[in-house]
C-alpha positions, 0 to 999 in steps of 0.5 A: 301752867304757872309754877311756884318758881314762875310766880316768885320770878314774876313778883320779883319783876313786879317789885323791880317795876319790870313786870309787863301786862302780858306777865300779869295776864299769865298770872290771871289765867292761872288764877282763873283755872285754879279758882274754879275749885276754889270759890273763895279765891284762896291759893291752896298751898301754904307755901304759896300763901307765904310767898304772896304774904311776903310779897304784899308785906314788902310792897306795904313796907316800900310804900310806907303804908304798912299797918302793924298787927294787921293781917292781909287777906290776899286772894290772887285776883286782888294781887293782880289788881294791886299790880295793875294799879301800880303799872297803870300809873301814879297813885296816892295809896294802895288799900289792901283789904285787911282783917282785925281793923277796929275803927274805934274812932267812930261812935256810930256806924252805917250798914251796907246796902242790900237787895231793895227795889220797887216794881211799878207796873203799867197800871200804876200798881207798885210792888215792894220787892222782897229783900230776901230775894236777889232778882225777878223774872218777867215773862208774858204771863207772870212775875216770879223771883229768880228762885221761882216764887210767884210775885204776881199773875199780872202780865207785865207788858211794861214796868219800871224797876227802881232801886233806892240809895242803898239798894240793888236788884237783878231783873231777867227780861222776857227776851232772856236778857238780864240786867243788874241795877246798882243803887239809885237806878231805874230800868223801864221796859216797854213791850208796846213798841213796834218794829225792830225795837219791839221787846228789846228796848229799855231806858236806864237812869243810873247804873246797870250791868247787862248780859244781853240774849243774842237775837240777830233779828232784833237789836237790844237797845238801852237809852239814857238821857244822853245816849243810845246803845245798840247791841245784838248780844253782849255783856256791858256796863252802863253808868248814867247818873244825873249827878255825874258829868259823864256817861260811861259805857264799858264793854266786856264781850261782843260789840256795841254801838254808842251814840249821843243824843241831841237835846231833841232826841235825835241820834248822832254818829256813834262809836263801835266798842270792842271788848275792854274798851270804854266810851266816855260821853261828856260835854266834849263829845264821846271818847274811847279808852282801853281799860280793865272792865272788871273795875267798871263792874266791881260793884256788881261783884260786890267790891269797891275798886278804885284806880287813881280815882278822885275822892269826890267820885269815891265818896259819891259811890259810898254815898249811894251805897250806904245811903248817906250824905257826904259833906266836905270841910275843905272842898280842895280834898275832894280832888285827891286821888286814891286807889284800892279795893274793899268789899262793898258788904263791910260797914262804912266805917271799915271803908272809911278806916282804910281811906284814913290809913293813908293819913291824907284824909279824916272822917266823922260819921254823924247819923247818916252824914259823913264829914270829910276833913283833911 
């Protein structure tokens, strides 16, 4: 149990640069317990609010990025993310989520994405899924939305669910596993396979987060263009966009086997991931890194979280979610690193405004095109 005095001592240690990962974990454990009765993530005590507010304002002042007149929204999970960013290494700037920021320099704006997807059945029939629903449930006899509303009486033996740029959707598979699709992604399910892969095999293009139902007799297999993942029951995220140089698999719970695929489709010797590990597959092969997995699934939780990430990578995520085109006036700026966070459900101007607050980059919105300038 952490007390107010403990919190004050830990934040002082953070300001001194001596806060350890174990001490951050202590704060996180406290937050997880308190947060159950506190869905918005706000601390329940006004005195605590003052403590956290002062801490963030001090950090802002020290980093030289304080914006006068802008009040900080400071849920403790964001405080922990901020501290983690600082501990992990150098960063260009830390972007605190703020209110009352009016991006007046933008004459036009773009709304965030939402629940959008198309379901294509094995007979070729296409169903545009409701934007008012969050996901679908597939079983042997019918298709329904997650709230029980009937979609179709046809049996979905095989299907592909696809999200456009600016879209996301959830699908519960017949074995009880659930997948959340990110923007510009597709998931293909085929129940006609035989042997150990029957009923538990999907192909992914793009990005998805999986919560796999346990079944020791039948491994669950996710195949992308470049790799194969095999699990029995676990939670993990896969990012396999064709326009990115690497495929990333991040494990939250359980264990998974990740193997690369040759050009002929044969599987190479793989690696076993443990919780909080991420495999990165690129032209040099597969490497494994210890990371904070909550960053990898921030998109699924409605957030952008960047940690010392290249601007080009950040703008790729923005382009997919807001369905915009990004153009660089100077390509060199694309390599600059940024760290920070903001809700995915803000208008694009709010995201750009926070990036601009660093003084290192400028943006211009023209319809669905964003110009990036130094």
